[in-house]
VOPAGU-2260 file (C-alpha; in pm, 1 decimal, decimal comma):
REM VOPAGU-2260
SITE   aa  ch    i         X         Y         Z
SITE  LYS   A    0    -880,9   -1225,2     221,9
SITE  VAL   A    1   -1078,1    -919,3     337,5
SITE  LYS   A    2   -1124,2   -1054,9     691,4
SITE  ALA   A    3    -755,8   -1138,8     724,1
SITE  VAL   A    4    -656,8    -791,5     601,6
SITE  GLN   A    5    -899,3    -635,5     848,3
SITE  GLN   A    6    -743,7    -834,9    1132,7
SITE  TYR   A    7    -394,7    -724,4    1034,4
SITE  ILE   A    8    -500,9    -359,8    1009,4
SITE  LYS   A    9    -655,5    -389,3    1356,7
SITE  GLU   A   10    -312,0    -492,1    1485,0
SITE  LEU   A   11    -151,1    -189,2    1318,9
SITE  LEU   A   12    -414,1      38,5    1470,0
SITE  ALA   A   13    -352,4    -108,1    1816,5
SITE  ALA   A   14      17,6     -30,9    1770,2
SITE  GLY   A   15     -69,2     334,4    1700,8
SITE  LYS   A   16      69,4     339,5    1347,0
SITE  LYS   A   17     -11,7     600,5    1080,3
SITE  PHE   A   18      -3,9     426,0     743,1
SITE  LEU   A   19    -115,1     388,0     382,4
SITE  VAL   A   20    -324,7      92,5     263,2
SITE  PHE   A   21    -330,3      24,1    -110,4
SITE  CYS   A   22    -616,6    -180,9    -253,7
SITE  HIS   A   23    -702,1    -281,8    -607,5
SITE  HIS   A   24   -1067,8    -385,7    -582,5
SITE  GLN   A   25   -1362,0    -192,5    -438,2
SITE  VAL   A   26   -1463,8    -487,4    -220,2
SITE  MET   A   27   -1128,1    -466,3     -40,8
SITE  MET   A   28   -1147,7     -87,1     -10,0
SITE  LYS   A   29   -1497,1    -115,2     137,7
SITE  GLY   A   30   -1380,4    -386,4     377,4
SITE  VAL   A   31   -1096,2    -167,7     503,0
SITE  GLU   A   32   -1325,8     135,2     525,3
SITE  SER   A   33   -1588,8     -52,3     724,3
SITE  LEU   A   34   -1326,4    -165,4     976,1
SITE  LEU   A   35   -1192,9     188,3    1018,6
SITE  GLU   A   36   -1544,6     324,7    1067,7
SITE  LYS   A   37   -1626,7      50,8    1318,6
SITE  GLU   A   38   -1305,6     127,1    1509,5
SITE  GLY   A   39   -1370,7     503,5    1496,6
SITE  VAL   A   40   -1037,2     572,2    1326,7
SITE  GLY   A   41    -982,6     888,2    1121,6
SITE  TYR   A   42    -898,7     806,6     760,1
SITE  ILE   A   43    -906,5     935,6     406,4
SITE  LYS   A   44   -1001,1     742,4      93,8
SITE  ILE   A   45    -883,9     815,7    -258,6
SITE  ASP   A   46   -1007,7     619,0    -555,2
SITE  GLY   A   47   -1092,5     707,0    -914,0
SITE  SER   A   48   -1413,7     883,8    -813,3
SITE  VAL   A   49   -1234,8    1154,4    -610,7
SITE  ALA   A   50   -1201,4    1487,3    -797,2
SITE  SER   A   51    -862,1    1659,5    -803,0
SITE  GLN   A   52    -960,1    1944,9    -565,9
SITE  ALA   A   53   -1111,1    1702,6    -314,3
SITE  ARG   A   54    -800,9    1484,3    -350,9
SITE  LYS   A   55    -575,5    1776,3    -254,3
SITE  GLU   A   56    -788,3    1848,9      52,4
SITE  LEU   A   57    -777,7    1483,6     158,1
SITE  LEU   A   58    -400,7    1467,1     112,6
SITE  ASP   A   59    -354,1    1782,4     321,4
SITE  LYS   A   60    -576,8    1636,7     592,2
SITE  PHE   A   61    -369,1    1317,1     608,6
SITE  GLN   A   62     -41,6    1508,8     611,8
SITE  THR   A   63    -136,9    1756,5     883,7
SITE  GLN   A   64    -391,4    1594,7    1116,7
SITE  ASP   A   65    -270,5    1339,9    1371,3
SITE  ARG   A   66    -622,3    1201,9    1415,6
SITE  VAL   A   67    -625,2    1094,9    1047,8
SITE  ARG   A   68    -420,9     777,0    1081,0
SITE  VAL   A   69    -494,3     580,5     764,2
SITE  ALA   A   70    -503,4     657,9     392,9
SITE  VAL   A   71    -704,6     399,7     198,7
SITE  LEU   A   72    -583,2     428,8    -158,1
SITE  SER   A   73    -662,1     273,1    -493,3
SITE  ILE   A   74    -345,8     129,7    -649,8
SITE  THR   A   75    -445,3     258,1    -992,8
SITE  ALA   A   76    -582,5     599,3    -889,3
SITE  ALA   A   77    -329,0     697,3    -622,2
SITE  SER   A   78      -3,0     524,6    -712,1
SITE  CYS   A   79     159,3     836,7    -856,4
SITE  GLY   A   80     151,0    1214,2    -830,1
SITE  ILE   A   81      84,6    1236,7    -456,6
SITE  THR   A   82     301,4    1279,9    -149,3
SITE  LEU   A   83     212,5    1118,4     181,7
SITE  THR   A   84     525,7    1150,9     393,5
SITE  ALA   A   85     326,3    1165,7     718,5
SITE  ALA   A   86     334,4     784,5     704,0
SITE  ASN   A   87     636,5     561,0     703,0
SITE  LEU   A   88     444,8     236,5     657,2
SITE  VAL   A   89     289,2     130,3     326,7
SITE  VAL   A   90      64,6    -177,5     329,5
SITE  PHE   A   91     -55,1    -351,1      15,0
SITE  ALA   A   92    -382,1    -529,6      91,6
SITE  GLU   A   93    -378,8    -659,6    -266,4
SITE  LEU   A   94    -128,7    -706,4    -544,6
SITE  PHE   A   95    -132,2    -551,4    -888,8
SITE  TRP   A   96      10,5    -725,8   -1196,4
SITE  ASN   A   97     248,4    -440,2   -1287,6
SITE  PRO   A   98     554,8    -414,7   -1059,9
SITE  GLY   A   99     619,4     -57,7   -1180,2
SITE  THR   A  100     282,4      50,8   -1045,4
SITE  LEU   A  101     357,8    -117,4    -713,5
SITE  ARG   A  102     695,0      59,6    -692,7
SITE  GLN   A  103     526,9     392,9    -773,1
SITE  ALA   A  104     274,8     329,3    -495,6
SITE  GLU   A  105     554,6     249,3    -249,0
SITE  ASP   A  106     713,3     582,8    -332,5
SITE  ARG   A  107     410,6     785,9    -215,6
SITE  ALA   A  108     558,8     777,9     135,9
SITE  HIS   A  109     922,7     766,2      24,9
SITE  ARG   A  110     949,2    1122,6    -109,2
SITE  ILE   A  111    1139,0    1442,2     -40,3
SITE  GLY   A  112    1027,1    1550,4     303,6
SITE  GLN   A  113    1024,7    1200,6     450,8
SITE  THR   A  114    1230,2    1211,7     769,8
SITE  GLY   A  115    1230,5     840,7     850,7
SITE  SER   A  116    1270,6     510,8     674,4
SITE  VAL   A  117     973,4     364,3     489,8
SITE  VAL   A  118     858,5       5,4     538,9
SITE  CYS   A  119     648,0    -158,0     265,7
SITE  GLN   A  120     447,4    -469,2     344,3
SITE  TYR   A  121     268,4    -693,2      97,0
SITE  LEU   A  122     -12,5    -899,8     249,3
SITE  LEU   A  123     -33,7   -1235,7      73,4
SITE  ALA   A  124    -294,7   -1507,0     117,4
SITE  ARG   A  125    -259,6   -1867,7       8,7
SITE  GLY   A  126    -532,3   -1997,7    -218,0
SITE  THR   A  127    -592,4   -1655,7    -376,9
SITE  ALA   A  128    -471,6   -1473,2    -687,4
SITE  ASP   A  129    -161,1   -1388,2    -481,5
SITE  ASP   A  130     -33,8   -1740,9    -553,2
SITE  ILE   A  131      -8,5   -1646,8    -920,8
SITE  LEU   A  132      58,9   -1272,7    -902,9
SITE  TRP   A  133     347,8   -1274,1    -652,3
SITE  PRO   A  134     575,8   -1511,7    -851,0
SITE  MET   A  135     479,4   -1331,5   -1174,5
SITE  ILE   A  136     577,7    -994,0   -1026,6
SITE  GLN   A  137     909,9   -1134,3    -907,4
SITE  LYS   A  138     980,8   -1280,8   -1253,7
SITE  LYS   A  139     898,3    -950,3   -1421,6
SITE  LEU   A  140    1136,7    -767,1   -1190,3
SITE  GLU   A  141    1407,3   -1022,0   -1265,4
SITE  VAL   A  142    1360,6    -978,9   -1642,5
SITE  LEU   A  143    1379,4    -600,2   -1609,5
SITE  GLN   A  144    1696,1    -625,1   -1402,9
SITE  ARG   A  145    1861,5    -866,6   -1648,7
SITE  ALA   A  146    1774,9    -635,6   -1937,8
SITE  GLY   A  147    1925,1    -340,8   -1752,3
SITE  LEU   A  148    1588,9    -163,9   -1741,7
SITE  SER   A  149    1570,7    -152,8   -1365,5
SITE  GLU   A  150    1806,9      -4,2   -1110,9
SITE  ASP   A  151    1681,2    -251,3    -854,0
SITE  ASN   A  152    1902,3    -536,1    -750,3
SITE  PHE   A  153    1656,8    -823,3    -777,1
SITE  GLN   A  154    1838,0   -1042,8    -527,6
SITE  ASP   A  155    1812,0    -774,6    -259,5
SITE  MET   A  156    1454,5    -692,2    -357,6
SITE  GLU   A  157    1345,4   -1053,7    -352,4
SITE  GLU   A  158    1493,8   -1099,5      -6,9
SITE  SER   A  159    1335,1    -778,1     115,7
SITE  TYR   A  160     996,2    -859,8     -34,8
SITE  THR   A  161    1004,9   -1210,0     103,8
SITE  LYS   A  162    1074,9   -1075,7     453,3
SITE  GLU   A  163     796,8    -818,7     429,5
SITE  ALA   A  164     536,7   -1033,0     254,9
SITE  ARG   A  165     299,8   -1163,1     518,5
SITE  THR   A  166      99,8   -1476,3     468,4
SITE  LEU   A  167    -250,5   -1410,9     592,1
SITE  LEU   A  168    -435,4   -1736,6     537,8
């Protein structure tokens, strides 16, 4: 899936987009990083190894510098507590089993100060864990909605997610 994600990110770069890329595994983060370095694109990376002071500096860099076009982020380390409104595109290179964490990650760009609409894209690949995780996430969201524990309208969300989920392989 790494090569397919790299190809898709190349397309986003060619279109001049400034965006967030969420990854779950280090191999995916490294794959995205290597592409950005090869392409000479300014980026920041935040995973669990980044100290809080360095994290703040990286976030400021992304928010204020036009040459820094991509934020490569760990789903678990950067899904909450940060604001990245300089981007209006959020790309999930990988899924995470908890839909609440995914929603939190989406909201990093959709915060007070965001002046445009935010588009979230989930990159899915057939023959990978996505085949199991994506339906499981949808079922979890449906259960939460039925129990009244979610403000999301699952029908609308499912339609939206289906439109934005891209099949890579």
